[in-house]
C-alpha positions as CSV (number, residue, x, y, z in Angstrom):
1,M,-44.1,27.6,8.6
2,E,-40.6,26.2,8.7
3,Y,-38.1,28.3,10.7
4,A,-35.0,29.0,8.6
5,G,-32.9,30.5,11.4
6,M,-30.4,29.0,13.8
7,N,-32.0,26.7,16.4
8,L,-30.7,26.5,20.0
9,N,-28.6,23.4,19.4
10,N,-26.9,25.0,16.4
11,L,-26.3,28.2,18.4
12,K,-24.7,26.2,21.2
13,N,-22.5,24.3,18.7
14,S,-21.5,27.6,17.1
15,N,-20.6,29.1,20.5
16,R,-18.7,25.9,21.4
17,T,-16.7,26.2,18.2
18,E,-16.0,29.9,18.8
19,I,-14.7,29.2,22.4
20,L,-12.4,26.4,21.1
21,R,-11.2,28.7,18.3
22,L,-10.4,31.5,20.8
23,L,-8.6,29.2,23.2
24,N,-6.6,27.7,20.3
25,N,-5.6,31.2,19.1
26,R,-5.0,32.9,22.4
27,G,-4.1,30.1,24.8
28,S,-5.7,29.5,28.2
29,M,-8.2,32.2,29.4
30,A,-10.6,32.8,32.3
31,R,-14.3,32.1,31.6
32,K,-15.2,35.7,32.3
33,D,-12.7,37.0,29.7
34,I,-13.9,34.5,27.2
35,A,-17.5,35.8,27.6
36,G,-16.3,39.4,27.2
37,E,-14.2,38.6,24.1
38,L,-17.0,36.7,22.3
39,G,-19.9,38.8,23.5
40,L,-21.6,35.8,25.3
41,T,-23.2,35.7,28.7
42,P,-21.0,34.4,31.5
43,A,-23.7,31.7,32.2
44,A,-23.5,30.4,28.6
45,V,-19.7,30.3,28.7
46,T,-19.7,28.5,32.1
47,Q,-22.1,25.9,30.8
48,I,-20.2,25.2,27.6
49,C,-16.9,25.2,29.3
50,G,-18.3,22.8,31.9
51,D,-19.4,20.4,29.1
52,L,-15.9,20.6,27.5
53,L,-14.2,20.0,30.8
54,K,-16.4,16.9,31.4
55,E,-15.5,15.6,28.0
56,G,-11.8,16.1,28.7
57,I,-11.3,18.5,25.8
58,L,-10.6,21.4,28.2
59,R,-8.8,21.4,31.5
60,E,-8.2,23.9,34.2
61,M,-4.8,25.5,34.0
62,G,-4.5,27.1,37.4
63,E,-5.2,30.6,38.7
64,M,-4.7,33.7,36.7
65,N,-1.9,35.9,38.0
66,E,-3.4,39.4,38.7
67,E,-1.3,41.5,41.0
68,K,-3.9,44.0,42.1
69,R,-6.9,41.7,42.2
70,V,-8.5,41.2,45.7
71,G,-10.6,38.1,46.5
72,R,-11.1,35.0,44.5
73,K,-8.7,34.7,41.5
74,K,-9.9,33.8,38.0
75,I,-9.3,30.1,37.0
76,L,-7.8,29.6,33.5
77,V,-9.1,27.0,31.1
78,G,-7.4,25.7,28.0
79,I,-7.4,22.9,25.5
80,D,-5.9,19.7,26.9
81,E,-3.5,18.6,24.2
82,T,-3.5,15.1,25.7
83,Y,-7.3,14.7,25.2
84,A,-6.8,12.7,22.1
85,A,-4.1,11.7,19.6
86,T,-4.3,12.3,15.8
87,G,-2.9,10.1,13.2
88,G,-1.3,11.5,10.1
89,I,-0.4,10.1,6.7
90,T,1.6,12.6,4.6
91,I,2.0,11.1,1.1
92,E,4.5,12.6,-1.3
93,G,6.2,11.2,-4.4
94,G,9.1,9.2,-3.1
95,E,8.2,8.8,0.5
96,T,5.3,8.8,3.0
97,F,5.5,10.0,6.6
98,L,3.2,8.3,9.1
99,S,2.7,10.1,12.5
100,V,0.9,10.3,15.7
101,S,0.7,13.7,17.4
102,T,-1.1,15.6,20.2
103,L,-3.7,18.2,19.5
104,R,-1.2,21.0,19.9
105,G,1.3,19.6,17.4
106,K,3.7,17.6,19.5
107,L,5.0,14.6,17.6
108,L,4.6,11.5,19.7
109,C,6.1,9.0,17.1
110,G,6.5,8.7,13.4
111,T,8.1,6.6,10.6
112,V,8.9,6.8,6.9
113,I,7.9,4.3,4.2
114,A,8.6,4.4,0.5
115,T,5.8,5.7,-1.8
116,D,5.8,3.1,-4.5
117,D,3.8,4.3,-7.5
118,R,3.9,0.8,-9.1
119,E,1.9,-0.5,-6.2
120,A,-1.9,-0.7,-6.3
121,P,-3.4,2.1,-4.2
122,E,-5.3,-0.4,-2.1
123,V,-2.1,-2.3,-1.3
124,F,-0.2,0.9,-0.5
125,L,-2.9,2.3,1.7
126,A,-3.2,-1.1,3.6
127,R,0.6,-0.8,4.2
128,C,0.1,2.7,5.5
129,A,-2.8,1.6,7.8
130,G,-0.7,-1.3,9.2
131,E,2.2,1.0,10.1
132,L,-0.2,3.6,11.6
133,K,-1.9,1.0,13.8
134,R,1.6,0.1,15.1
135,L,2.4,3.8,15.9
136,L,-1.0,4.4,17.6
137,K,-0.4,1.4,19.8
138,K,3.1,2.7,20.6
139,A,1.7,6.2,21.5
140,N,-0.6,4.6,24.0
141,M,-3.3,7.4,23.9
142,E,-6.8,6.5,25.1
143,H,-8.6,8.4,22.4
144,V,-7.9,8.9,18.7
145,L,-9.6,12.0,17.2
146,G,-9.1,10.9,13.6
147,V,-6.6,10.4,10.9
148,G,-5.6,13.1,8.4
149,V,-4.3,12.3,5.0
150,S,-2.2,14.9,3.1
151,I,-1.6,14.1,-0.6
152,P,-0.5,16.0,-3.7
153,G,-2.9,17.0,-6.4
154,A,-6.7,17.5,-6.6
155,V,-8.8,16.1,-3.7
156,R,-12.5,16.0,-3.3
157,R,-12.6,16.5,0.5
158,K,-16.3,15.9,0.9
159,D,-15.9,12.1,0.3
160,G,-12.1,11.9,0.7
161,T,-11.3,11.0,-2.9
162,S,-7.9,11.7,-4.5
163,L,-8.7,12.8,-8.0
164,L,-5.2,13.0,-9.4
165,A,-2.0,12.6,-7.4
166,I,0.9,12.9,-9.8
167,R,3.9,10.8,-8.9
168,V,1.7,8.7,-6.6
169,W,-1.2,7.3,-8.7
170,K,-2.9,8.2,-11.9
171,D,-6.6,7.4,-11.3
172,E,-9.2,8.4,-8.8
173,V,-8.7,6.7,-5.4
174,P,-11.4,6.6,-2.6
175,V,-8.7,7.1,0.1
176,R,-11.2,7.8,2.9
177,R,-13.4,4.8,2.2
178,I,-10.4,2.4,2.0
179,L,-8.7,3.7,5.2
180,E,-11.8,4.0,7.3
181,K,-12.5,0.3,6.8
182,L,-8.9,-0.5,7.8
183,L,-8.6,1.8,10.7
184,D,-12.1,2.2,12.1
185,V,-11.7,5.9,12.9
186,P,-12.7,9.0,11.0
187,V,-10.4,9.9,8.1
188,I,-10.1,13.3,6.5
189,V,-8.2,13.7,3.1
190,E,-6.9,17.0,1.7
191,N,-4.4,18.3,-0.8
192,N,-0.9,18.6,0.8
193,V,-0.4,22.4,0.4
194,K,-4.0,23.2,1.4
195,A,-3.5,21.0,4.5
196,F,-0.3,22.9,5.4
197,A,-2.2,26.2,4.8
198,E,-4.8,25.0,7.3
199,A,-2.0,24.4,9.8
200,E,-0.7,27.9,9.4
201,L,-4.3,29.3,9.9
202,T,-4.7,27.1,13.0
203,F,-1.3,27.1,14.6
204,G,0.9,29.7,12.8
205,V,0.9,33.2,11.4
206,G,-2.5,32.7,9.9
207,R,-4.1,33.4,13.3
208,Q,-3.1,37.1,12.8
209,A,-3.7,37.5,9.1
210,D,-6.9,37.0,7.0
211,N,-5.7,36.8,3.4
212,L,-2.6,34.7,2.6
213,L,-0.8,33.1,-0.4
214,F,1.1,29.9,0.5
215,V,4.0,28.8,-1.6
216,K,5.7,25.3,-1.2
217,W,9.0,24.8,-2.9
218,G,10.4,21.3,-2.9
219,P,10.6,18.9,-4.5
220,G,8.0,20.6,-6.9
221,V,6.0,23.8,-6.5
222,G,2.7,24.0,-4.7
223,S,0.4,26.8,-3.6
224,A,-2.8,27.6,-1.7
225,I,-4.9,30.7,-1.1
226,A,-6.5,31.8,2.2
227,I,-9.4,34.4,1.9
228,D,-10.9,35.8,5.1
229,S,-9.1,33.1,7.1
230,G,-10.6,30.2,5.1
231,I,-8.8,28.1,2.4
232,Y,-10.1,28.8,-1.0
233,D,-11.6,25.6,-2.4
234,N,-12.7,25.0,-5.9
235,R,-16.0,23.1,-6.0
236,K,-14.4,20.4,-8.1
237,G,-11.6,19.8,-5.6
238,R,-8.9,21.6,-7.7
239,A,-6.2,23.5,-5.7
240,S,-4.3,26.6,-6.6
241,E,-1.5,25.5,-8.9
242,L,1.3,28.1,-9.1
243,G,3.6,25.3,-10.3
244,H,1.5,24.8,-13.4
245,V,1.5,28.4,-14.6
246,V,3.2,28.4,-18.0
247,A,6.6,30.1,-17.6
248,D,8.1,29.1,-21.0
249,K,5.6,28.2,-23.7
250,N,8.4,26.4,-25.6
251,G,9.7,24.6,-22.6
252,K,9.7,21.0,-21.5
253,L,6.5,18.9,-21.4
254,C,5.1,18.8,-17.9
255,T,3.5,15.8,-16.2
256,C,0.2,17.8,-16.2
257,G,0.2,17.8,-20.0
258,K,1.1,21.4,-20.6
259,R,4.4,22.6,-21.8
260,G,6.8,24.9,-20.0
261,C,5.1,24.9,-16.5
262,L,7.0,26.8,-13.8
263,E,7.6,23.4,-12.0
264,T,9.6,22.1,-15.0
265,L,12.0,25.0,-14.5
266,V,12.3,25.5,-10.8
267,S,11.6,22.1,-9.2
268,A,14.5,20.1,-7.8
269,S,14.4,17.8,-10.8
270,G,14.2,20.8,-13.2
271,I,17.2,22.5,-11.6
272,T,19.1,19.2,-11.6
273,E,18.5,18.7,-15.4
274,Q,19.6,22.3,-16.2
275,V,22.9,21.9,-14.2
276,K,23.7,18.4,-15.7
277,A,23.2,19.7,-19.2
278,V,25.9,22.3,-18.9
279,C,28.3,20.8,-16.4
280,T,31.8,20.3,-17.9
281,K,35.3,20.5,-16.6
282,E,35.6,24.0,-18.1
283,S,32.2,25.5,-17.2
284,M,31.9,24.2,-13.7
285,P,35.4,23.0,-12.5
286,E,34.4,22.7,-8.8
287,L,31.2,20.8,-9.5
288,W,33.1,18.6,-12.0
289,K,35.5,17.7,-9.2
290,W,32.6,17.0,-6.8
291,C,31.0,14.5,-9.2
292,G,34.4,12.9,-10.2
293,G,33.8,13.9,-13.9
294,D,30.5,12.0,-14.0
295,P,27.5,14.4,-14.3
296,E,25.2,11.5,-13.7
297,K,26.1,11.7,-10.1
298,I,24.4,15.1,-10.0
299,T,20.9,13.9,-8.9
300,E,17.8,15.4,-7.4
301,T,18.2,13.4,-4.2
302,S,21.8,14.8,-3.7
303,I,20.9,18.4,-4.5
304,R,21.7,19.6,-0.9
305,E,25.3,18.4,-1.3
306,W,26.2,19.5,-4.8
307,S,24.3,22.9,-4.5
308,A,26.9,23.9,-1.8
309,V,29.8,23.7,-4.3
310,D,31.4,27.1,-4.9
311,D,31.1,27.5,-8.7
312,P,30.1,30.8,-10.3
313,E,28.4,29.2,-13.3
314,L,26.3,27.1,-10.9
315,Y,25.2,30.3,-9.1
316,R,24.2,31.9,-12.4
317,I,21.8,29.0,-13.0
318,F,20.5,29.4,-9.4
319,D,20.0,33.1,-10.0
320,R,17.9,32.5,-13.2
321,V,15.8,30.0,-11.3
322,L,15.2,32.4,-8.5
323,E,14.3,35.2,-10.9
324,C,11.8,33.0,-12.7
325,F,10.3,31.6,-9.5
326,T,10.0,35.0,-7.7
327,R,8.6,36.8,-10.8
328,N,5.7,34.3,-10.9
329,I,5.1,34.6,-7.2
330,A,5.1,38.4,-7.5
331,N,2.6,38.2,-10.4
332,A,0.3,36.0,-8.3
333,A,0.6,38.4,-5.4
334,T,-0.3,41.3,-7.7
335,V,-3.5,39.5,-8.7
336,L,-4.5,38.2,-5.2
337,A,-3.2,41.1,-3.0
338,P,-2.6,38.9,0.1
339,D,-1.6,40.3,3.5
340,N,1.5,38.0,3.4
341,V,3.1,35.3,1.3
342,I,4.0,32.3,3.5
343,Y,6.8,30.2,2.0
344,Y,8.2,26.8,3.0
345,G,9.6,23.6,1.7
346,D,12.8,21.6,1.3
347,M,14.4,23.9,-1.3
348,F,14.5,26.7,1.2
349,E,16.8,24.5,3.4
350,I,19.4,25.0,0.7
351,P,21.5,27.9,1.9
352,Y,21.9,29.7,-1.5
353,F,18.1,29.7,-2.1
354,R,17.2,30.6,1.4
355,E,19.7,33.5,1.5
356,H,18.8,35.0,-1.9
357,F,15.1,34.4,-2.2
358,V,13.8,37.6,-0.6
359,Q,16.2,39.8,-2.5
360,A,15.2,38.1,-5.8
361,Y,11.6,38.7,-4.9
362,R,12.2,42.4,-4.1
363,E,13.6,42.9,-7.6
364,N,10.3,41.6,-9.1
365,D,8.0,43.6,-6.8
366,A,8.4,47.4,-6.7
367,Q,5.8,47.6,-3.9
368,Y,7.6,45.1,-1.6
369,R,7.5,45.9,2.1
370,D,9.5,44.4,4.8
371,G,7.8,41.4,6.4
372,F,5.6,40.7,3.4
373,L,7.4,37.4,2.8
374,V,7.3,35.1,5.8
375,H,9.2,31.9,6.2
376,S,6.8,29.5,7.9
377,E,7.7,28.8,11.6
378,L,6.0,25.4,11.0
379,S,8.5,24.3,8.4
380,G,10.2,22.0,10.9
381,R,6.9,20.1,11.3
382,I,5.9,20.0,7.6
383,R,5.8,16.1,7.6
384,Y,2.8,15.9,9.9
385,I,1.4,19.3,10.9
386,G,-1.0,19.5,7.9
387,A,-2.5,16.1,8.6
388,L,-3.1,17.1,12.2
389,A,-4.6,20.5,11.2
390,I,-7.3,19.0,8.9
391,V,-8.4,16.7,11.7
392,F,-8.4,19.4,14.4
393,N,-10.4,21.7,12.2
394,E,-12.9,19.2,11.0
395,K,-13.6,17.8,14.5
396,F,-13.3,21.0,16.7
397,L,-13.7,24.1,14.5
398,N,-16.2,23.0,11.9
399,T,-19.8,23.9,13.1
400,S,-21.3,21.6,10.5
401,V,-19.8,18.5,12.2
């Protein structure tokens, strides 16, 4: 009769994963405290930690400071962030950020290249691989754990295929297969918002909350859902798409094929179009001065500059955008009932939106409580932290690997 339970090797791998997860979440700990926290025997923890120390994944961090303890002090062990480097390729419409970082999220080096949607995917990915090889050589790390690729749109993570990446390429692209041949290291591919959500669960506020809604604003709108500390994943690779909820059925045709999607109204390009359409010397005198009487100078790429112009009519457009955006977030939160909504993205770097976002949300959610909306502390590392997280999780915290 075949035994369907967990064998000893699987059990050891599971315990190893739980030890690494605990040390990632809590920081360095003594072996005895690890055993007590996880309900394992001290002997089992000592053996597993010994293996991890030999591999270089863990290192001893010194003695634990205990004022009243007599005798031998506990020795702390923790994850050695210099054990290996991780490569990152964060692809967005417009530009791609290539990075090398440590296991704890310290950026060692990085560079930006243009994302050219006219270029064949194979040619573009070869260009990415060449730049990343240069960065890995510059970082001078002995081991490379893997390369994470973060990309917009639907992704089939199992085989690393990009199913549809709007503003990047239109067809299915076997990203992992192409890059693994070029780089000769493991490659993990994931949707960009889901990758950042994994980063929050691994390095951010997600370590203290189980159910979360992630909202990315800028240049478009993205979202992801975490349930019981795991990213919700449609079996066909589709991600949560708050940006493609229909907000105006008679609105503009969206790149996804639907009409009036939220993204057409509140994305950087959508806001820019609304402002340009009504900008005159009479309606927006200050903005008219800023653009020298030429509304064509009001562009998506210059939104940070012109959004700072003090013009009442401009603020009225911004308020309508915030009302529409936060109403749809509140509706999603009503359905999903998350512990928190984690928000991040370039649009929140614009002072008016950052300062008025929470109040606009409160007006759309009568049940709002302080602290429900959380601006991600990882926002400053958005260009590489998601790519790091998917590699870290796949190689260290996934018991099936």
